[in-house]
N, CA, C and O atoms as a DFTB+ gen file, in Angstrom:
360 C
 N C O
     1  1       0.806      -1.237      -0.112
     2  2      -0.045      -0.116      -0.006
     3  2       0.829       1.151      -0.009
     4  3       1.807       1.149       0.738
     5  1       0.584       2.229      -0.766
     6  2       1.442       3.493      -1.000
     7  2       0.680       4.455       0.060
     8  3      -0.535       4.593       0.201
     9  1       1.746       5.088       0.773
    10  2       1.215       6.255       1.723
    11  2       1.620       7.584       1.130
    12  3       2.749       7.892       0.750
    13  1       0.566       8.298       1.111
    14  2       0.732       9.743       0.393
    15  2       0.662      10.846       1.533
    16  3      -0.295      10.862       2.307
    17  1       1.479      11.575       1.601
    18  2       1.549      12.849       2.476
    19  2       1.053      14.004       1.854
    20  3       1.611      14.382       0.824
    21  1       0.005      14.690       2.349
    22  2      -0.333      15.983       1.965
    23  2       0.196      16.961       2.596
    24  3      -0.241      17.161       3.730
    25  1       1.147      17.754       2.142
    26  2       1.882      18.811       2.792
    27  2       1.431      20.138       2.390
    28  3       0.993      20.421       1.275
    29  1       1.577      20.981       3.438
    30  2       0.955      22.427       3.403
    31  2       2.263      23.220       2.646
    32  3       3.264      23.647       3.221
    33  1       1.979      23.288       1.278
    34  2       3.025      24.052       0.542
    35  2       3.215      25.495       0.888
    36  3       4.319      26.037       0.828
    37  1       2.004      26.169       1.289
    38  2       2.149      27.619       1.662
    39  2       3.115      27.817       2.718
    40  3       3.964      28.705       2.643
    41  1       3.015      26.973       3.766
    42  2       4.009      27.017       4.987
    43  2       5.329      26.661       4.436
    44  3       6.268      27.361       4.814
    45  1       5.573      25.704       3.615
    46  2       6.926      25.228       3.234
    47  2       7.497      26.532       2.471
    48  3       8.608      26.985       2.747
    49  1       6.720      27.059       1.563
    50  2       7.321      28.157       0.774
    51  2       7.677      29.358       1.731
    52  3       8.784      29.894       1.682
    53  1       6.727      29.742       2.568
    54  2       6.996      31.002       3.393
    55  2       8.109      30.642       4.398
    56  3       8.883      31.561       4.665
    57  1       8.311      29.481       4.984
    58  2       9.357      29.206       5.831
    59  2      10.593      29.172       5.176
    60  3      11.545      29.791       5.651
    61  1      10.706      28.461       4.038
    62  2      11.897      28.397       3.344
    63  2      12.466      29.707       2.947
    64  3      13.648      30.030       3.063
    65  1      11.484      30.442       2.458
    66  2      11.908      31.971       1.922
    67  2      12.440      32.841       3.103
    68  3      13.380      33.628       2.993
    69  1      11.693      32.598       4.307
    70  2      12.102      33.402       5.400
    71  2      13.591      33.016       5.882
    72  3      14.413      33.874       6.203
    73  1      13.842      31.670       5.899
    74  2      15.016      31.204       6.337
    75  2      16.068      31.393       5.510
    76  3      17.185      31.134       5.956
    77  1      15.945      31.821       4.311
    78  2      16.856      31.953       3.205
    79  2      17.093      33.386       2.724
    80  3      17.658      33.650       1.663
    81  1      16.644      34.241       3.540
    82  2      16.814      35.836       3.299
    83  2      18.298      36.134       3.459
    84  3      18.997      35.600       4.320
    85  1      18.784      37.133       2.459
    86  2      20.172      37.471       2.599
    87  2      20.204      39.011       2.472
    88  3      19.460      39.537       1.644
    89  1      20.925      39.678       3.151
    90  2      20.995      41.134       2.978
    91  2      22.290      41.564       2.343
    92  3      23.371      41.105       2.712
    93  1      22.171      42.397       1.440
    94  2      23.343      42.987       0.663
    95  2      23.290      44.449       0.789
    96  3      22.212      45.036       0.869
    97  1      24.488      45.088       0.811
    98  2      24.565      46.509       0.607
    99  2      24.931      46.961      -0.688
   100  3      25.909      46.496      -1.275
   101  1      24.172      47.875      -1.184
   102  2      24.381      48.297      -2.684
   103  2      25.500      49.483      -2.570
   104  3      25.855      49.988      -1.505
   105  1      25.904      49.773      -3.640
   106  2      26.917      50.720      -3.924
   107  2      26.533      52.060      -3.204
   108  3      27.425      52.623      -2.569
   109  1      25.449      52.543      -3.242
   110  2      24.872      53.776      -2.617
   111  2      24.813      53.541      -1.071
   112  3      24.579      54.527      -0.372
   113  1      24.976      52.499      -0.558
   114  2      24.924      52.224       0.818
   115  2      23.480      51.838       1.432
   116  3      23.321      51.703       2.645
   117  1      22.524      51.687       0.566
   118  2      21.234      51.073       1.068
   119  2      21.330      49.532       1.088
   120  3      22.106      48.898       0.372
   121  1      20.515      49.016       1.929
   122  2      20.444      47.613       1.982
   123  2      19.465      46.990       1.357
   124  3      18.346      47.490       1.480
   125  1      19.583      45.985       0.687
   126  2      18.634      45.216      -0.025
   127  2      18.379      43.741       0.427
   128  3      19.285      42.911       0.354
   129  1      17.205      43.445       0.868
   130  2      16.991      42.028       1.337
   131  2      16.341      41.150       0.260
   132  3      15.368      41.593      -0.351
   133  1      16.824      39.935      -0.004
   134  2      16.076      39.069      -0.944
   135  2      16.462      37.646      -0.451
   136  3      17.348      37.396       0.366
   137  1      15.606      36.707      -1.115
   138  2      15.782      35.385      -0.859
   139  2      16.800      34.706      -1.776
   140  3      16.793      34.873      -2.995
   141  1      17.681      33.926      -1.124
   142  2      18.780      33.241      -1.785
   143  2      18.099      32.002      -2.567
   144  3      17.828      31.006      -1.897
   145  1      17.846      32.009      -3.771
   146  2      17.180      30.890      -4.538
   147  2      17.745      29.562      -4.202
   148  3      16.985      28.724      -3.716
   149  1      19.016      29.269      -4.409
   150  2      19.615      28.117      -4.016
   151  2      19.355      27.668      -2.717
   152  3      18.947      26.518      -2.549
   153  1      19.563      28.530      -1.653
   154  2      19.416      28.222      -0.200
   155  2      17.886      27.932       0.038
   156  3      17.548      26.993       0.759
   157  1      17.042      28.684      -0.528
   158  2      15.547      28.479      -0.456
   159  2      15.225      27.038      -0.934
   160  3      14.493      26.352      -0.221
   161  1      15.727      26.525      -2.104
   162  2      15.356      25.371      -2.645
   163  2      15.853      24.166      -1.690
   164  3      15.145      23.196      -1.417
   165  1      17.009      24.339      -1.278
   166  2      17.697      23.346      -0.372
   167  2      16.761      23.321       0.958
   168  3      16.343      22.243       1.381
   169  1      16.482      24.415       1.531
   170  2      15.659      24.414       2.773
   171  2      14.187      23.763       2.625
   172  3      13.691      23.004       3.457
   173  1      13.510      24.228       1.303
   174  2      12.339      23.562       0.962
   175  2      12.334      22.067       0.882
   176  3      11.464      21.396       1.436
   177  1      13.374      21.521       0.144
   178  2      13.467      20.018      -0.036
   179  2      13.857      19.469       1.370
   180  3      13.423      18.354       1.661
   181  1      14.546      20.063       2.176
   182  2      14.881      19.399       3.584
   183  2      13.448      19.194       4.227
   184  3      13.051      18.135       4.713
   185  1      12.758      20.347       4.152
   186  2      11.383      20.410       4.831
   187  2      10.570      19.454       4.376
   188  3      10.029      18.698       5.183
   189  1      10.356      19.332       3.027
   190  2       9.564      18.153       2.371
   191  2       9.968      16.747       2.893
   192  3       9.225      15.952       3.467
   193  1      11.273      16.586       2.590
   194  2      11.842      15.232       3.177
   195  2      11.599      14.795       4.496
   196  3      11.296      13.637       4.783
   197  1      11.747      15.838       5.399
   198  2      11.541      15.636       6.865
   199  2      10.056      15.338       7.122
   200  3       9.716      14.351       7.773
   201  1       9.233      16.154       6.633
   202  2       7.796      16.026       6.946
   203  2       7.304      14.680       6.261
   204  3       6.642      13.902       6.948
   205  1       7.595      14.371       4.942
   206  2       7.217      13.084       4.556
   207  2       7.895      11.854       5.144
   208  3       7.261      10.808       5.281
   209  1       9.207      11.966       5.502
   210  2       9.665      10.918       6.328
   211  2       8.947      10.567       7.635
   212  3       8.711       9.413       7.993
   213  1       8.625      11.669       8.308
   214  2       7.997      11.693       9.612
   215  2       6.791      10.773       9.580
   216  3       6.619       9.997      10.520
   217  1       5.945      10.809       8.557
   218  2       4.841       9.830       8.373
   219  2       5.097       8.734       7.453
   220  3       4.205       8.086       6.905
   221  1       6.505       8.523       7.281
   222  2       6.777       7.298       6.371
   223  2       5.920       7.244       5.067
   224  3       5.367       6.210       4.693
   225  1       5.854       8.402       4.420
   226  2       5.160       8.559       3.144
   227  2       6.078       8.078       1.924
   228  3       7.245       8.449       1.800
   229  1       5.501       7.309       1.137
   230  2       6.112       6.908      -0.219
   231  2       6.053       7.994      -1.389
   232  3       6.763       7.969      -2.395
   233  1       5.153       8.882      -1.105
   234  2       4.907       9.974      -2.014
   235  2       4.431      11.195      -1.383
   236  3       4.047      11.090      -0.218
   237  1       4.386      12.399      -1.975
   238  2       3.897      13.493      -1.355
   239  2       3.211      14.428      -2.455
   240  3       3.469      14.425      -3.659
   241  1       2.251      15.255      -1.761
   242  2       1.584      16.212      -2.723
   243  2       1.591      17.476      -1.948
   244  3       1.061      17.504      -0.838
   245  1       2.184      18.578      -2.485
   246  2       2.162      19.878      -2.092
   247  2       0.863      20.483      -2.397
   248  3       0.420      20.566      -3.543
   249  1       0.195      20.951      -1.227
   250  2      -1.093      21.672      -1.514
   251  2      -0.972      23.217      -1.208
   252  3      -0.467      23.603      -0.153
   253  1      -1.420      24.026      -2.099
   254  2      -1.389      25.416      -2.187
   255  2      -2.780      26.054      -1.998
   256  3      -3.811      25.560      -2.454
   257  1      -2.717      27.156      -1.309
   258  2      -4.075      27.800      -1.147
   259  2      -4.457      28.455      -2.385
   260  3      -3.568      28.904      -3.107
   261  1      -5.763      28.567      -2.734
   262  2      -6.441      29.149      -3.798
   263  2      -6.638      30.625      -3.437
   264  3      -7.466      30.930      -2.579
   265  1      -5.947      31.494      -4.029
   266  2      -6.160      32.980      -3.958
   267  2      -7.000      33.652      -4.804
   268  3      -6.736      34.825      -5.068
   269  1      -8.068      33.067      -5.329
   270  2      -8.899      33.549      -6.453
   271  2      -9.906      34.372      -5.704
   272  3     -10.628      35.110      -6.375
   273  1     -10.052      34.341      -4.371
   274  2     -11.114      35.047      -3.659
   275  2     -10.752      36.418      -3.082
   276  3     -11.193      36.835      -2.011
   277  1      -9.803      37.167      -3.986
   278  2      -9.572      38.379      -3.468
   279  2      -8.119      38.402      -2.862
   280  3      -7.745      39.421      -2.282
   281  1      -7.362      37.407      -2.968
   282  2      -5.880      37.293      -2.413
   283  2      -5.855      36.674      -0.958
   284  3      -4.786      36.533      -0.363
   285  1      -6.975      36.337      -0.447
   286  2      -6.793      35.905       1.062
   287  2      -7.195      34.390       0.937
   288  3      -8.198      34.044       0.313
   289  1      -6.364      33.520       1.558
   290  2      -6.592      32.226       1.635
   291  2      -7.767      31.744       2.739
   292  3      -8.209      32.613       3.491
   293  1      -8.170      30.659       2.822
   294  2      -8.967      30.061       3.632
   295  2      -8.602      30.440       5.124
   296  3      -9.482      30.715       5.939
   297  1      -7.405      30.441       5.402
   298  2      -6.881      30.718       6.790
   299  2      -7.349      32.068       7.444
   300  3      -7.394      32.253       8.661
   301  1      -7.643      32.856       6.621
   302  2      -8.150      34.205       7.119
   303  2      -9.598      34.110       7.728
   304  3     -10.036      34.852       8.608
   305  1     -10.280      33.062       7.108
   306  2     -11.710      32.995       7.446
   307  2     -11.626      31.942       8.696
   308  3     -12.631      31.858       9.403
   309  1     -10.581      31.201       8.985
   310  2     -10.510      30.502      10.291
   311  2      -9.975      31.306      11.509
   312  3     -10.383      30.993      12.627
   313  1      -9.105      32.303      11.366
   314  2      -8.600      33.066      12.294
   315  2      -8.432      34.445      11.808
   316  3      -7.757      34.622      10.793
   317  1      -9.007      35.509      12.462
   318  2      -8.765      36.835      12.163
   319  2      -7.363      37.273      12.377
   320  3      -6.908      38.190      11.694
   321  1      -6.645      36.672      13.288
   322  2      -5.199      37.075      13.676
   323  2      -4.267      36.381      12.582
   324  3      -3.061      36.606      12.676
   325  1      -4.647      35.691      11.720
   326  2      -3.813      35.034      10.797
   327  2      -2.833      36.148      10.032
   328  3      -3.320      37.067       9.373
   329  1      -1.535      35.978      10.179
   330  2      -0.627      36.708       9.572
   331  2      -0.160      38.065      10.418
   332  3       0.680      38.876      10.027
   333  1      -0.895      38.120      11.658
   334  2      -0.453      39.329      12.423
   335  2       0.948      39.257      13.023
   336  3       1.577      40.289      13.260
   337  1       1.449      38.019      13.275
   338  2       2.700      37.887      13.738
   339  2       3.760      38.137      12.686
   340  3       4.948      38.258      12.987
   341  1       3.302      38.212      11.439
   342  2       4.298      38.683      10.324
   343  2       4.347      40.201       9.966
   344  3       5.021      40.603       9.017
   345  1       3.682      40.950      10.683
   346  2       3.667      42.434      10.469
   347  2       5.085      43.105      10.498
   348  3       5.457      43.893       9.628
   349  1       5.843      42.723      11.573
   350  2       7.199      43.286      11.686
   351  2       8.186      42.501      10.698
   352  3       9.382      42.793      10.708
   353  1       7.795      41.714      10.022
   354  2       8.842      40.896       9.239
   355  2       9.070      41.579       7.815
   356  3       8.197      42.240       7.253
   357  1      10.337      41.343       7.298
   358  2      10.403      41.815       5.857
   359  2       9.620      41.154       4.954
   360  3       9.627      41.488       3.769
């Protein structure tokens, strides 16, 4: 029997991007913050492998939120405070 893990792709993307942020100083002295693509991919793959392994899954499906209802996912309907902890983040 095949075990399939349904993983929250929104969380994987957000966390891996957050953990892969790099700050660089431009020639004019201003700082620019961006996500390192190679680091983000490595982090995302590690998260997927760790979560799928935790449930001994043979396969996985990354589930993403549908933003067709004005840009807000179902999570906003579940909790009014969703994303409030991210206000101070870049």
